[in-house]
ROSE-4610 file (N, C-alpha, C; in Angstrom, 1 decimal, always signed):
// ROSE-4610
residu = [M/M/M/S/S/S/Y/Y/Y/T/T/T/P/P/P/E/E/E/L/L/L/I/I/I/A/A/A/E/E/E/L/L/L/E/E/E/I/I/I/L/L/L/A/A/A/L/L/L/F/F/F/N/N/N/L/L/L/A/A/A/N/N/N/T/T/T/Q/Q/Q/E/E/E/G/G/G/L/L/L/K/K/K/I/I/I/H/H/H/H/H/H/T/T/T/A/A/A/A/A/A/P/P/P/S/S/S/A/A/A/I/I/I/A/A/A/A/A/A/V/V/V/R/R/R/R/R/R/L/L/L/Y/Y/Y/D/D/D/K/K/K/G/G/G/L/L/L/V/V/V/D/D/D/A/A/A/A/A/A/D/D/D/G/G/G/G/G/G/Y/Y/Y/L/L/L/T/T/T/S/S/S/L/L/L/G/G/G/L/L/L/D/D/D/A/A/A/A/A/A/E/E/E/H/H/H/A/A/A/Q/Q/Q/S/S/S/L/L/L/L/L/L/T/T/T/I/I/I/L/L/L/A/A/A/F/F/F/E/E/E/P/P/P/E/E/E/T/T/T/A/A/A]
num = [1/1/1/2/2/2/3/3/3/4/4/4/5/5/5/6/6/6/7/7/7/8/8/8/9/9/9/10/10/10/11/11/11/12/12/12/13/13/13/14/14/14/15/15/15/16/16/16/17/17/17/18/18/18/19/19/19/20/20/20/21/21/21/22/22/22/23/23/23/24/24/24/25/25/25/26/26/26/27/27/27/28/28/28/29/29/29/30/30/30/31/31/31/32/32/32/33/33/33/34/34/34/35/35/35/36/36/36/37/37/37/38/38/38/39/39/39/40/40/40/41/41/41/42/42/42/43/43/43/44/44/44/45/45/45/46/46/46/47/47/47/48/48/48/49/49/49/50/50/50/51/51/51/52/52/52/53/53/53/54/54/54/55/55/55/56/56/56/57/57/57/58/58/58/59/59/59/60/60/60/61/61/61/62/62/62/63/63/63/64/64/64/65/65/65/66/66/66/67/67/67/68/68/68/69/69/69/70/70/70/71/71/71/72/72/72/73/73/73/74/74/74/75/75/75/76/76/76/77/77/77/78/78/78/79/79/79/80/80/80/81/81/81/82/82/82]
x = [-5.8/-5.4/-6.5/-6.8/-7.9/-7.2/-8.0/-7.6/-7.7/-6.6/-6.6/-6.6/-6.9/-6.8/-5.4/-4.4/-3.0/-2.7/-3.2/-3.0/-3.8/-5.0/-5.8/-5.1/-4.5/-3.8/-2.6/-1.9/-0.8/-1.3/-2.4/-3.0/-3.4/-3.9/-4.3/-3.1/-2.0/-0.7/-0.3/-0.3/+0.2/-0.7/-2.0/-2.9/-2.6/-1.9/-1.6/-0.5/+0.3/+1.5/+1.0/+1.6/+1.3/+2.2/+1.5/+2.2/+2.7/+2.1/+2.5/+3.8/+4.3/+5.5/+6.3/+7.2/+7.9/+8.9/+9.1/+10.0/+9.3/+8.0/+7.1/+6.9/+7.4/+7.3/+6.2/+6.2/+5.3/+6.0/+5.5/+6.1/+5.0/+5.1/+4.0/+4.6/+4.0/+4.4/+4.1/+4.8/+4.5/+3.2/+2.5/+1.1/+0.0/+0.5/-0.5/-1.1/-2.2/-2.9/-1.9/-1.9/-1.0/-1.0/-2.2/-2.3/-1.5/-1.5/-0.8/+0.7/+1.2/+2.6/+3.1/+2.3/+2.6/+2.6/+1.7/+1.6/+2.8/+3.2/+4.4/+5.6/+5.7/+6.9/+6.9/+5.8/+5.7/+6.1/+5.6/+6.0/+7.5/+8.1/+9.6/+10.3/+9.8/+10.4/+10.3/+9.2/+9.0/+9.8/+10.5/+11.2/+10.4/+9.2/+8.4/+8.6/+9.1/+9.4/+10.8/+11.5/+12.9/+13.2/+12.1/+12.3/+11.2/+11.5/+10.6/+9.4/+9.5/+8.4/+7.8/+8.0/+7.4/+8.5/+8.9/+9.9/+9.4/+10.2/+9.9/+9.6/+8.9/+8.7/+9.9/+10.2/+11.3/+10.7/+11.5/+11.0/+9.9/+10.1/+9.0/+7.8/+8.0/+6.9/+6.1/+6.8/+6.1/+5.2/+5.7/+4.8/+3.6/+3.9/+2.8/+1.8/+2.2/+1.3/+0.5/+1.1/+0.4/-0.7/-0.4/-1.4/-2.5/-2.1/-3.1/-4.0/-3.5/-4.3/-5.2/-4.7/-5.5/-6.7/-6.4/-7.5/-8.5/-8.1/-9.1/-10.0/-9.3/-10.1/-11.1/-10.6/-11.5/-12.7/-12.4/-13.5/-14.4/-13.9/-14.8/-15.7/-15.4/-16.3/-17.7/-18.6/-20.0/-20.7/-21.1/-21.7/-23.0/-23.3/-24.6/-25.7/-26.8/-28.0/-29.0/-29.7/-30.7/-32.0]
y = [+8.1/+8.4/+8.0/+8.9/+8.6/+8.5/+7.9/+7.7/+9.0/+9.5/+10.7/+10.3/+11.2/+10.9/+10.5/+11.0/+10.6/+9.2/+8.8/+7.4/+6.4/+6.8/+6.0/+5.8/+6.9/+6.8/+5.8/+5.9/+4.9/+3.5/+3.3/+1.9/+1.4/+2.3/+1.9/+1.5/+2.2/+1.8/+0.4/+0.2/-1.0/-2.2/-1.9/-2.9/-3.4/-2.6/-2.9/-3.9/-4.1/-5.0/-6.5/-7.3/-8.7/-9.4/-9.9/-10.5/-11.9/-12.5/-13.8/-13.8/-12.6/-12.5/-11.3/-11.4/-10.3/-9.7/-10.4/-9.9/-9.0/-8.8/-7.9/-6.6/-5.5/-4.2/-3.4/-2.1/-1.1/+0.1/+0.6/+1.9/+2.9/+3.9/+5.0/+6.1/+6.2/+7.1/+8.5/+9.5/+10.9/+11.3/+10.5/+10.8/+10.3/+9.6/+9.1/+10.2/+9.9/+10.9/+11.5/+12.8/+13.4/+12.8/+12.3/+11.7/+10.4/+9.6/+8.4/+8.7/+9.7/+10.0/+10.4/+11.3/+11.7/+10.6/+9.6/+8.5/+7.6/+7.3/+6.4/+7.1/+8.4/+9.1/+9.1/+9.2/+9.0/+7.6/+6.6/+5.2/+5.1/+5.7/+5.7/+6.3/+7.5/+8.3/+7.5/+6.6/+5.8/+4.5/+4.2/+3.0/+1.8/+2.0/+0.8/+0.3/+1.2/+0.8/+1.3/+0.7/+1.1/+2.1/+2.7/+3.8/+4.8/+6.1/+7.2/+7.1/+6.3/+6.1/+4.7/+4.0/+2.7/+1.7/+0.9/-0.1/-1.3/-1.8/-3.1/-2.8/-3.6/-3.5/-3.9/-3.1/-3.5/-4.5/-5.0/-6.0/-5.4/-4.2/-3.5/-3.2/-2.9/-2.7/-3.9/-5.1/-6.3/-6.6/-6.4/-6.5/-5.6/-4.3/-3.4/-3.8/-4.2/-4.6/-5.8/-6.8/-7.9/-7.5/-6.7/-6.2/-5.4/-4.5/-3.7/-4.6/-5.5/-6.4/-7.3/-7.8/-8.6/-7.8/-6.5/-5.7/-5.5/-5.2/-5.1/-6.3/-7.5/-8.7/-8.9/-8.6/-8.7/-7.7/-6.5/-5.5/-5.7/-6.3/-6.5/-7.7/-8.5/-9.7/-9.3/-9.9/-9.7/-11.0/-11.2/-12.5/-12.7/-13.9/-14.3/-14.0/-13.4/-13.2/-14.3/-14.6/-15.7/-15.2]
z = [+17.1/+15.7/+14.8/+13.8/+12.9/+11.5/+10.6/+9.2/+8.5/+8.0/+7.2/+5.7/+4.8/+3.4/+3.0/+3.6/+3.3/+3.7/+4.9/+5.3/+4.4/+4.1/+3.2/+1.9/+1.3/+0.1/+0.2/+1.3/+1.5/+1.6/+2.3/+2.4/+1.0/+0.2/-1.2/-2.0/-1.8/-2.5/-2.0/-0.7/-0.1/-0.6/-0.8/-1.3/-2.7/-3.5/-4.9/-5.0/-4.0/-4.1/-4.1/-4.9/-5.1/-4.0/-2.9/-1.8/-2.2/-3.3/-3.7/-4.4/-4.8/-5.6/-5.1/-4.2/-3.6/-4.6/-5.8/-6.8/-7.8/-7.5/-8.3/-7.6/-8.2/-7.6/-8.2/-7.9/-8.5/-9.0/-10.1/-10.6/-10.7/-9.9/-9.9/-10.9/-12.0/-13.1/-12.7/-13.3/-13.1/-13.6/-14.3/-14.8/-13.9/-12.8/-11.8/-11.1/-10.4/-9.5/-8.5/-8.3/-7.4/-6.0/-5.6/-4.2/-4.2/-5.3/-5.4/-5.4/-6.1/-6.2/-4.8/-4.1/-2.8/-1.8/-1.9/-1.0/-1.1/-2.3/-2.5/-2.0/-2.2/-1.7/-0.1/+0.5/+2.0/+2.4/+1.7/+2.0/+1.8/+0.8/+0.7/+1.8/+2.2/+3.3/+4.6/+4.8/+6.0/+5.9/+4.8/+4.6/+4.3/+3.7/+3.4/+1.9/+1.1/-0.3/-0.6/-1.6/-1.8/-2.8/-3.4/-4.4/-4.2/-4.5/-4.4/-5.3/-6.4/-7.3/-7.2/-6.1/-5.8/-5.6/-6.6/-6.4/-5.7/-4.9/-4.1/-2.7/-2.0/-0.6/+0.2/+1.2/+2.1/+3.1/+4.0/+5.0/+5.8/+6.2/+7.0/+6.1/+4.8/+3.9/+3.6/+3.6/+3.4/+4.6/+5.8/+7.0/+6.9/+6.5/+6.4/+5.4/+4.2/+3.1/+3.5/+4.2/+4.7/+5.6/+6.5/+7.5/+6.8/+5.9/+5.2/+4.3/+3.6/+2.8/+3.7/+4.8/+5.7/+6.2/+6.6/+7.1/+6.1/+4.8/+3.8/+3.6/+3.7/+3.5/+4.7/+5.9/+7.0/+6.9/+6.6/+6.5/+5.3/+4.2/+3.1/+3.2/+4.3/+4.5/+4.8/+4.2/+4.4/+4.8/+6.0/+6.4/+5.7/+5.5/+4.9/+5.9/+5.3/+6.2/+5.9/+6.9/+6.8/+6.2]
């Protein structure tokens, strides 16, 4: 499986959630980029968020967001060079 533009858009949405406060959701407005609107709809269809325009993470969505944000942290790490 490779990363498609659709999967990347979904990962970008998951990265926006504040994991320190699960009572804080997202609202993707109708004026947002079409790719973001479609991505959040796919996340809703997959059961990762509780509303078609964002809302709150479900239990599965919280797991996915934690993994997505951890992966970003790992990949963004740049070791010091001597």
